[in-house]
Structure formats: C-alpha cells, structure tokens
C-alpha positions as CSV (number, residue, x, y, z in Angstrom):
1,M,22.0,31.9,-3.8
2,T,21.9,28.2,-4.1
3,A,18.7,26.7,-3.7
4,I,18.1,24.2,-0.9
5,A,17.2,20.7,-2.2
6,S,13.7,20.0,0.0
7,P,13.9,16.7,2.1
8,F,10.6,15.8,0.6
9,D,11.7,16.1,-3.1
10,I,11.0,12.8,-4.7
11,D,10.9,14.1,-8.2
12,G,12.6,11.4,-10.8
13,S,12.3,8.5,-8.7
14,R,11.3,5.3,-9.9
15,A,8.2,3.4,-7.9
16,I,5.8,0.1,-8.0
17,V,2.6,1.0,-6.7
18,T,0.5,-2.4,-6.4
19,G,-3.6,-2.3,-6.6
20,G,-2.6,0.9,-7.6
21,D,-5.7,1.0,-10.7
22,R,-8.3,1.6,-7.6
23,G,-8.8,2.8,-3.9
24,L,-6.1,3.6,-1.9
25,G,-3.4,2.4,-4.1
26,Y,-4.9,5.1,-6.9
27,G,-4.5,8.1,-4.4
28,Q,-0.7,6.4,-3.2
29,A,0.3,6.2,-6.7
30,E,-1.4,9.4,-7.8
31,G,0.4,11.1,-4.9
32,L,3.8,9.8,-6.0
33,L,3.0,11.0,-9.8
34,E,1.9,14.6,-8.8
35,A,5.3,14.3,-6.7
36,G,6.9,13.5,-9.8
37,V,7.7,10.0,-9.6
38,H,7.7,7.8,-12.2
39,V,5.7,5.4,-11.6
40,V,4.4,1.6,-12.8
41,I,0.8,0.3,-11.4
42,M,0.1,-3.7,-10.6
43,A,-2.8,-4.8,-10.5
44,R,-5.7,-7.7,-12.1
45,T,-8.2,-5.5,-14.1
46,E,-6.2,-4.7,-17.4
47,E,-9.3,-2.2,-18.4
48,K,-9.0,-0.2,-15.1
49,I,-5.0,-0.2,-15.2
50,D,-5.9,1.5,-18.8
51,A,-7.8,4.0,-17.7
52,A,-5.8,4.9,-14.9
53,V,-2.7,5.5,-16.7
54,A,-4.6,6.9,-19.5
55,G,-5.9,9.5,-17.3
56,W,-2.6,10.4,-15.7
57,R,-0.8,10.7,-18.8
58,A,-3.5,12.9,-20.3
59,R,-2.2,15.3,-17.2
60,G,1.8,14.9,-18.1
61,L,2.5,12.3,-15.4
62,A,4.8,9.5,-15.8
63,A,2.6,6.4,-15.4
64,D,2.8,3.0,-16.9
65,G,0.9,-0.6,-15.7
66,V,1.5,-4.1,-15.8
67,T,-1.2,-6.7,-15.3
68,V,-0.8,-9.6,-12.9
69,D,-2.3,-11.8,-10.5
70,L,-0.7,-11.1,-7.4
71,A,-1.5,-14.6,-5.6
72,D,0.4,-16.4,-8.6
73,P,4.1,-16.5,-7.3
74,V,4.9,-16.7,-11.2
75,Q,3.4,-13.9,-12.7
76,R,3.9,-11.7,-9.5
77,A,7.9,-12.5,-10.2
78,E,7.3,-11.6,-14.1
79,A,5.2,-8.7,-13.3
80,F,7.9,-7.1,-11.1
81,E,11.1,-7.9,-13.3
82,R,8.5,-6.3,-16.3
83,A,7.5,-3.2,-13.7
84,V,11.6,-2.8,-13.2
85,E,12.5,-3.0,-16.9
86,I,10.1,-0.3,-17.9
87,L,11.4,2.1,-14.9
88,G,15.1,1.7,-15.8
89,G,15.5,0.0,-12.0
90,L,13.9,0.9,-8.6
91,D,13.8,3.7,-5.8
92,I,10.4,2.7,-3.9
93,L,7.7,-0.2,-3.8
94,V,4.3,0.2,-2.6
95,N,2.0,-2.5,-1.6
96,T,-1.4,-1.9,-1.3
97,A,-3.1,-4.5,-3.4
98,G,-5.3,-6.7,-0.8
99,A,-8.1,-9.1,-0.9
100,Q,-11.3,-9.4,1.2
101,R,-13.6,-12.5,2.3
102,R,-16.2,-12.3,4.9
103,H,-17.7,-14.9,6.8
104,P,-18.4,-15.9,10.4
105,S,-15.4,-17.5,11.7
106,E,-16.6,-20.8,12.6
107,D,-17.4,-21.3,9.2
108,F,-14.4,-19.3,7.1
109,P,-13.7,-21.3,4.3
110,L,-9.7,-22.4,4.2
111,E,-9.3,-21.7,1.0
112,D,-10.5,-18.1,1.5
113,Y,-8.5,-17.8,4.0
114,E,-5.7,-19.0,1.9
115,F,-6.4,-16.8,-0.8
116,V,-6.3,-13.7,1.5
117,M,-3.1,-14.5,3.1
118,N,-1.8,-15.0,-0.1
119,V,-2.8,-11.9,-1.7
120,N,-2.5,-9.9,1.6
121,A,0.8,-11.3,3.2
122,T,2.9,-13.6,0.8
123,A,2.7,-11.4,-2.5
124,P,4.2,-8.1,-0.5
125,F,7.0,-10.6,1.6
126,E,8.0,-11.9,-1.5
127,L,7.9,-8.4,-3.6
128,C,9.9,-6.8,-0.7
129,K,12.5,-9.5,-1.1
130,M,12.7,-8.6,-5.0
131,A,13.0,-4.7,-4.0
132,A,16.0,-5.6,-1.4
133,R,18.1,-7.6,-3.5
134,I,18.2,-4.4,-5.8
135,F,18.4,-1.9,-3.1
136,I,21.0,-3.3,-0.9
137,P,23.7,-2.8,-4.0
138,Q,22.4,0.5,-4.9
139,G,22.5,1.5,-0.8
140,H,19.1,2.9,-0.6
141,G,15.4,2.2,-1.0
142,K,11.9,2.9,0.3
143,I,9.4,0.3,1.2
144,V,5.4,1.3,2.5
145,N,3.3,-1.7,3.4
146,M,-0.5,-1.7,3.6
147,A,-1.3,-2.5,7.2
148,S,-4.6,-1.7,8.8
149,M,-6.4,-1.2,11.8
150,L,-7.3,-4.7,11.8
151,S,-3.4,-5.0,12.0
152,F,-4.6,-3.7,16.0
153,F,-7.9,-5.3,16.2
154,G,-9.6,-8.4,15.5
155,G,-12.2,-7.3,13.2
156,F,-15.5,-9.2,13.1
157,T,-16.0,-11.6,10.2
158,V,-13.1,-11.4,8.7
159,P,-10.2,-13.6,10.6
160,A,-8.3,-14.0,7.3
161,Y,-7.8,-10.4,6.8
162,S,-7.2,-10.0,10.5
163,A,-4.2,-12.4,10.6
164,S,-3.2,-11.0,6.9
165,K,-2.5,-7.4,8.6
166,G,-1.1,-8.7,11.6
167,A,1.4,-10.4,9.5
168,I,2.2,-7.4,7.3
169,A,2.7,-5.1,10.7
170,Q,5.2,-7.7,11.9
171,L,6.7,-8.3,8.5
172,T,7.7,-4.6,8.1
173,K,9.1,-4.4,11.7
174,A,11.1,-7.8,10.8
175,F,12.4,-6.4,7.5
176,A,13.2,-3.2,9.0
177,N,15.7,-4.6,11.5
178,E,17.9,-6.3,9.0
179,W,17.5,-3.9,6.1
180,A,17.7,-0.3,8.0
181,S,21.3,-0.8,8.5
182,K,21.8,-0.8,4.1
183,G,19.8,2.2,3.5
184,I,16.2,0.7,3.4
185,N,13.3,2.1,4.8
186,V,10.3,-0.1,5.4
187,N,7.4,1.2,7.0
188,A,3.5,0.4,7.1
189,L,0.5,2.7,6.7
190,A,-2.7,1.4,8.8
191,P,-5.5,3.0,7.4
192,G,-8.8,3.7,9.3
193,Y,-12.0,3.3,8.0
194,M,-12.0,4.2,4.3
195,A,-14.5,5.2,1.7
196,T,-13.7,2.8,-0.6
197,E,-15.0,-0.4,-2.5
198,M,-14.0,-2.9,-0.1
199,N,-16.1,-1.3,2.4
200,K,-19.3,-0.7,0.8
201,N,-20.7,-3.2,2.5
202,L,-20.3,-1.3,5.9
203,M,-20.9,2.2,4.6
204,G,-24.5,3.8,4.5
205,E,-26.7,5.8,7.3
206,D,-29.0,3.1,7.5
207,N,-25.9,0.3,8.9
208,P,-25.8,0.5,12.6
209,R,-21.6,-0.3,12.3
210,Y,-21.3,2.8,9.9
211,V,-22.6,5.1,12.4
212,E,-21.0,3.3,15.3
213,I,-17.7,4.0,13.3
214,T,-18.0,7.3,12.5
215,A,-19.3,8.4,15.7
216,R,-15.9,7.2,17.4
217,I,-13.7,8.9,14.6
218,P,-12.4,12.3,16.0
219,A,-12.6,13.8,12.5
220,H,-16.1,12.7,12.3
221,R,-15.8,11.5,8.7
222,W,-14.0,8.2,6.7
223,G,-11.1,8.6,5.1
224,T,-10.6,8.6,1.2
225,A,-7.8,7.7,-1.0
226,D,-6.6,11.2,-1.0
227,D,-5.8,11.4,2.6
228,L,-2.8,8.9,2.1
229,K,-0.9,10.7,-0.3
230,G,1.0,13.0,2.0
231,V,2.1,10.3,4.4
232,T,2.8,8.2,1.5
233,V,5.1,10.4,-0.2
234,F,7.0,11.8,3.2
235,L,7.5,7.9,3.7
236,C,9.5,7.7,0.1
237,S,11.4,10.7,0.9
238,H,14.6,11.6,2.7
239,A,12.8,13.4,5.3
240,A,12.1,9.7,6.5
241,D,15.6,8.3,6.1
242,Y,15.5,7.8,10.0
243,L,12.1,6.1,10.4
244,S,12.0,2.4,10.1
245,G,9.7,-0.4,10.9
246,A,6.8,2.1,11.9
247,V,2.9,1.0,11.2
248,I,1.5,4.6,11.0
249,P,-2.3,5.0,11.4
250,V,-4.1,7.4,9.2
251,D,-7.4,7.1,10.8
252,G,-8.8,10.5,11.3
253,G,-7.8,9.8,15.3
254,Y,-9.7,6.8,15.4
255,L,-7.2,4.5,17.4
256,E,-7.3,7.0,20.3
257,R,-10.8,7.4,21.1
C-alpha cells in the first residue's frame, strides 16, 4: 500500500528565520529544523548564532547562520542573498527578529522610534519583497511574520513597538491580497505574553503587572518559544495552503478573557 504524504510534511524545505539565535525565533527555527527543514538563521550577534548552529548540528539538524544588522538596508539585502545561496533556493521566510524601546510616550525619542520601526516593520517589509521575487516565479512560498498582542492593543510606554506591530498585521494582509493567487501564503503570529528576554522587565511575582497579566491568561502561564513550534510548522506546510492574511494569536487565551 502506497503511503499518503502528510500535508504537514515539510521535510527538505529551505527556510530563513530572522532572530533565530534566541527567544521565539530560536524556537521557531528549531521547530522547522526538527521537521526536516534546512534553516539559515539571520541575526546580529555572531557568537549567539555560532552557539545555536553548533548545538543544532550536534543533533544532526541542517542549520546555518548569517550575521546581519537588520537595521542596515545594505546588510539585510546582502545577508538575504547569502542565505539563499547557502540554501540553494528558498521556500519559507520567517520574520521574527525584533527590537524594543521603552519610554513614557511624551518623552519617546524620535531616534528610538525610528530604530524600532526600522527593525520591526521596514526590515520585514523588505525581506518579504525579496522572498516574493523568488516565490512568484517558482509558484509557491510561505511567509510567517511576527505580530503581537500589541497589534490589537496599545500597550504602555511602547508606542514605537505598538506602531511596528500594527504595521506588521496590515502588511501581512496587504501582501496576502496580492500574492495568494500566486501560490504564496503570507500569515502572521501574534504571541501573547512570552517568557523571553524582551519581557524580563515585566516578569517576577513581585511585579504587579506580571501578576495582573498572568491572572488574565486562561492557560495560567506565560508562553515559551516551544509554544510557537507547531503553529509555525503548520503555517509553512501544505496544510495551510488556503490560509492567507491571518493574524493568529498564540496567547493561552489572553485575547478572549
């Protein structure tokens, strides 16, 4: 009897994951690697890239890395080209790298606003375009962008981050409108409150905000990078071929509370 291929099978695919050296991006990259994908992570710190790649290779996973400052338009174009060269093509782009700055809104420095928007919104915008120029001729491709709870809410002391994540949600929908008919699926994940380095200032039982947030989460815990593995693999598989322009909360039920 001939085995029927699973629609979730992405073994042999080729992916770029930005910010894959740590945090949520690390979890997403690892999930794809464990599913048989050749992954190139793109991030800023060479030592962290090397450590992540070495750990994955020790497990027999097909991992590579490219060092890049995604805030630099020249570097991100060169890094993208290098990653595609390493992979020998491209099937999947996961835009997870992000930056955060916190100030009272009335005192928020313009340079910090521009930096956050550049890394969180402009870089994914450019990388999506680069990927689409490969995906359109080949007739297929998967793009997973990183939205946020602040794609829905305004947040406190993070107007730049909120603006950037609102932009990601809308860019995802705009790209989906044009590219779905060309075999390209563009979707976004909106993680809830995750136990990552970016949120370390919020975490701790002695922080009233941490207690307040945790009480609202029906799952009664903050998320981890592992919580993004399955949904990332799903969005990059044929099982999601008719899903386009979605912004999917992965939040333990936070939005429904």
